[in-house]
N, C-alpha and C positions, 0 to 999 in steps of 0.2 A: 094453494099448494096441495098436491096430491099426497095423501098419507097412505102408507102401506101397512096392512095388518100383518104383524109377525106373530106366529105361534111361539110363545116364549118357552125356551128350554128350561126345564125344571131340574135336570140332572145331567151330569157328564159321565161318560164311560172312560175309565182309565185303562189304557192298553197295557200298562205295566212294563216290566223289563223283558218279558218273554211270553210268547203265546203257547209255548210247549207245555202241555199238562204234565208230562213226565218230569219236567224240570222244576215245576212249582214246589214240591216238597223239599228238594235239595236247596233251592234258593231261600225257602222259608228257614231252614236250619242254619244256613250260612249267615243270613242277615239277622236272625235272632241272636246268634252268638256275637256278631259284631255290635249290635245294639246294646246287648248286655255289657260288653266290654267298654263301650262308650260311657254308659251310665256308671259303672264301677270305677273306671279310670278317672273320670272327671270328678265324681263325688269324693274319691280318695284324695285328690289334690285339694279340693275345697276343705275337707275335713283336716288334712295335714296342715294347711296354712292357718286355719282357724284355731287349731289346738296347740300349735307350737309358737310360743312367744317370740322365738328368734326369727320367725318368718313374718312377723307383724311389721313389714316394711312396705313401701309403695310398690316395689316391683312384684312382690308376691300377692299383694292386695289386688293388683290389676290382673295377675295370673289367675287368681281364684275367680274373678269376674269373667275372664275369658273362658274358664272351664264351665261356668254356669251358662254362658251364651252357647257354648258348644253343645251342651245338653239340650238346650232349646232348639238349636239348629237341627239336631238329629231327631228330635221328638215331634216336630210339626207334621212330618209326613211318614216317618218310618213305621209307627204302629198301624197306620192305615195300609201301608204297603204289605206288612206282614199278614194282616187280616185278608187282604186281597189274594195273597198266595194260596189261601185255603178256601177261597170263595169262587163260585162259578160266575157270578154277576158282579163285576168290579165297577160299581157306580159310586158317584159322589154327588150330593145335592149341590144346587147352584150356590146356596149360601155357604156350605162347607168349602166349596171350591174357592170362593172369594176369601174365606178365612185363611185358607192355605196360602193364597197369594199375599194376603196381609202379613202373615207371620213370617214367611220366608224373607220378605224384604225388610221387615222390622229387625229380625235377628241378624241377617247378613249385613245390612246397613250399619247396625250397631257394632258388629264385630269389626268391620272395616275401621271405624273411628276408634275403637278400643285398641286395635293394633297400632294405629298412629300414636295414641296416648302412651302405649308401651315403648314405642320407639323414642318418644320425647323423654320418657323416664330414663331410658338408657343414655340418651344424649346428655341430660343433666348430670347423671351419675358419673359419666366418664369425662365429660368436658368441663363440668363445674362441680367437682367433688366437694369442695369446701362449703358450697351453698346448697348442697343437695337436699338436706332435711328441711331447710328453710323454704326452698322453692317447691319441693314435692311434699308439702305438708298433708296431713290427713284430710283437711278441708279441700285442698286442691285435687287430691285423688278422687274424692267423692264427687266433686264437680265434673271431673273428666269422665267418670262413669255415667253421670246423669246426662252429660252432653252427648255421649255415644248413644244412649237410649232415645234422646230427643231427636237427634239426627236420623236415627233409624225410623222413628215414628213419622217424621216429616217426609222422609223418602218413601216409605210404604204408603202413606196417605196420598201422595202425589201420583204414585204408580196405580193405586186402586182407583183413583179418580178417572183414569183413562179407560177403565174396564167396566165399572159398575153400571154405566148407562148405555153400554153397547147392546144392540139387539141380537139375541141368539135364537135362531130358529132351526138350526140343524145345518150340517152334521154336528154331533156332540161327542166325538171320540177324541180324547187327548192322548197323544202318543208319548206318554210318560207315566211315571208312577205317582206323580202329584200334579196339581194344577200349576204349571209353570206359565208365567204371564205371556211370553211370546207365543206359546202354543195355543193358549186360550183365545187370545185376540184374533188369531187367524181363523177361528171358527165363527166369528161374527158375520151377520148377514149384510154388512156394508163394507165398502172399501176401507181397509184399516192401514193403508200405507202411511198416512200422516201420523196416526196413532202409534204405529210401530216405530216411526222415527223419533217421536217424543219419548217413548219408552226407552229406546236405545240411548238417546241423548241424556235422559235423566240418570239411568243406571251407569252409563258410560262415564258421565261427569264425576259421579261419586267414586266409582272404581278407579278411574285414572288419576283423579286428584289425590285420593288417599294413597295410591301406589307411588305417585311421584313424590309426595311428602315423605314417605317411607324411604325411598331411594336417596333423597337429599339428606335425610337424617343420618342414615347409615354411612353415606359417603363422608359427611362431615366428621362423624365419629372416627372412622378409619383414618382420615387425614390427621386428626388430632392426636391419636395414639401412635401414629407412625414414628414420631420422634421421641417417644418415651422408651422406657426400659423394655427389654424383651419379655419380662414377666408380665408387665402391664399389657403389652400387646397380645400375649398369649391368652390372658384372662378375658380381654375385650373380644378377641376373635372367637373364643369359646362361647361367650354369651351371645354375640351377634350371630354366630352360625345358627344357633337354635331359632332366634327371632327371624332371620332371613329365610330359613327353611320353611317356617310356618307361613310367612308372608307369600312365598312363591306357591306353596301348596294351596293356599286359600284364594289368592287373587288370580292365579293362572286360569282355572276353570271359569271364574266369574267374568273376567275380562274377555275370554274367548267366546263365551256365550252371548254377552251383551254388547261388547264393543265390536266384535266380529260376528254379526248375526247371519252370516251366509253359510254356516256349517250345516251339515246334514242332521236330521233328527236323531239318527243313531249315535252320532258323536255327542250331541247335546245330552242325550240320555246317559251316556257314560260319564260325562263331566258332571251332570247333576248328582249322580251317585257318588262321585268323588268328593264334592264339596259338602254334601249332606251326610255322608257316612264315613268316608275315609279320613277327611280332614279332622273331624271331631275325635276320632280314635287315635290319630297320629300326634295330635297336640300334646296329650299327656305323656306319650312315649318320648317325644322330642325333648320336652322340658324336664322330665324326671331323669332320663338316662344320662343327660349331659349336665345335670345340676347336683353337685355333691351335697349342698345344704338340704335340698328336698329329699334326696335319698337318705340322708342321715335322720331327718325328721320322720320319714316313713318307717325307718328301722326302729326308732324310739317309740313310735305309735304302735308298731307291731309287738314290740316287747312289753308294752304297757297293757295291751288288751289281749294278746295271744301269748301268754307266758308258757314256758315249757310244762307240759302236762295238763294245761288248762283245757285244751281242746279235747284230749282223750277223756278227762274227767267229766266234761260236759256230755260227751257221747255215752259214757257209762251211766250217768244219771238219767239220760233220756231213755236208754234201753231198760234201766231198772224200773222206771215209771211205767213203761209199756208192758212189762212182764208182770206187774202187780195185779 
């Protein structure tokens, strides 16, 4: 058998969101503010849930874990993207590229399963309220979170297995702001048609199966509460609206990219920005603005640590120390 010598690619060039040099500082400012909002918003939810005993329930435990995963989803590529906005040479090493592929599928795969767990929690709370605390015990919640991370790890390991042994000899330009698996595999020096099908099948199966489980769960919940009082229906609809909105915002781009792999690169780039930047920033907004308990806990947290006059006193103390 003839063996071909491939000059191994040691780094990839990330083309980013735009090639316009004039636009780079503006994009840096916008995405820096968005990233800061993601960190502050999701950390605030985690802090609120952990500090208020009234929120030590399965639903808010899962919500805090969702906020943690959202921070991870936003952080695997955004800092590199921000650095590239200020850099002339937007390169990433082969190993760092594989690391990005590993983490994006670990976090997104885990988030899919966690969203299914949150749907199951709402199903038990609404359809089996008398057995809720028995079924959704602390141990069960921890197991659900562990399962989400395990599924994410299995998913990303299987995806990375398709890529790690591919020969890359050029070109080495990735038309995105991070190493997205479908774009990287297209740069291999061999025919990757079968590999691309396996990647789509793997990601498509996880995305579609999770999405179908969510649709079934929410459909059963709505059918169950339909015959109950209008107050119960209104409360269920309010809770489910937030969950369904998050599901659509997260699964829409993922399904479009991996289950429908015939879209243009520019569309894929926009969708990648959506699920790595906008979904993690929208989740805290959706869950807090529609949730009276979380808003009340945040107000209590603010009054505890930011009492009237406390901020101004702190500023005066700082100014006094600086003038000494």
